[in-house]
N, C-alpha and C positions, 0 to 999 in steps of 0.2 A: 504493500499499500504505499503510495507517494506521500511525501511529508505535507504537501499542500492539502491533500484529502484528509490526513490526520488533523491538521490544523483547523480546517473547516469544520470537521465533526466536533472538535473540542469546543470551537465557538459556538455551534448550534447548542451543545450541551450547557454551555454557560448561559446563553439566552434563555433556554428552557428553565434553567435553575433560578435565574433572576424572576422569570415570569411566576414560578411557583412561590418565591419570597414574597413578590408584590402582592399575590392573591392571598397569602397568609396575613400580611399586614393589613390589607384592605378588609379582611374578615376579622379583625381585632383579636387576632390569635397570637399567642407567644411564638416567636421564631422557631422554638424547638418543636413545634407542632407542624412545621412545613413537612409535607410528605416526601419521603424519598420515592424515586421512581427510576425505572429503566426500560429500555426497548432495544429490539435488534435493529441493526443498521444493514440495509441491503447491500449485496455485493455489487449491484448495478447502479453505480453512483451517478451515471450520466442521466438515466431515465427515471428511476424511482428513488431519488436521493435518500430519503429516510422513510422507513416503514414504522409508523407508531401505531399501527393497528392492534397490537398486542402489548400494550403498556403494562408493566408490572408496577403497581403501587404498594407502598409500605408505609403504614402509619404506626407500627409498633416495632420494637427490636426483633420480635419473633418473626414478623412479616419480612423484616430486612434480610433475614438468613436467605430468603428465595433470591434476593439480588446478589448476595454474596456467592451462592451457589452457581448462578448463572455466570458470574464473572470468572469463577474458577472453571467451570465447565467450558467456557469460550477459550480460556487461556490453555486449557489441556488438549484441545483439538487442533488439528493442522489445516481444517477447512470449515467451511460454513460461514455465517453471518458474524460480524462484529457485534458488540453489545455496548450501548452508551447508557450511562446512568448518573444519577445524582443522589449522594447519600447526605442526609442532614445528621451531623455528628456534633458531640460535644468535645471541646478541647480538654487537656488535663486540668485546666482552670475553670472548667465548667462553663465555658462560652460556647455558644452555638456557632458552628461554621458549617460549610458545605463543600463536598469533595465531588468533582465531575471526574468520571472515569470512562475510558475508552479501552475496552478489552478487544484485542485483535487476535484471532486464531494464529496467524503466522508472524505477527509484528510485536506481540506482547501487550503490555499495559501502559497507557499514558493517562496522565492525571493533572488536575489543576484544583487549586484551593479558592473558593470565594469566601471572603469575610461577609459578615452582615453588613447591610447598607448603614450609611450614616445619615441622621436628620439634620439637614441644614436648611434654614429659611423655609420650614414646613414642607420640605421636598426631600425624599430619600434618595442618596446618591451612593452608587456602588464604587468601591475601589477596584482597580485592576486586578484580575486574578493573578495568582501566582502559579507558574508552571512547575510541576514537581519532577525533579530528576530522579531516576530509578524509583519510581513509585512502589515497587514490590519491597524495597527496602524501607522506604519512608512510611509506608503504610501497612505495617505488619498485622494490624488488626484484622484486615481482610482475611487473613490465612489463619487466624486463631479460632479456638473453638468457641469462645464466649466474647464476640466483638463488643466494643463499647459505643453504642449507637445513642442518639439523643433522645429517642422514644422510649 
């Protein structure tokens, strides 16, 4: 998979993540109640760019296990569709944050971190995402038995 496609897909994941955060804020819910979600990304990037017909939603830590399994399944295969997802997480200091993941069967795992938006002049502003190098090392919770999700 080309670097430009990976970058485009991660940007799409960031946009979807921010949309979910905005919906949570508009619903007057705490940010840690932002749903985690994921969907398969079609191999035919030119014609059917993203297939979100089968979105996996997760509102609890138990439901987030399905997302974790799909990431691991995708990484363990050498063929098939990639998987794009957003996880609502708590940092060690108990702050809510969001990780956007792109799991590719042949190309591995790509990730970005989105911090919560900041309220300035009655408007929410998002900081730039932080792209994570070596996400399998920097996100070991994905491969633990009891991951620490926000829900």
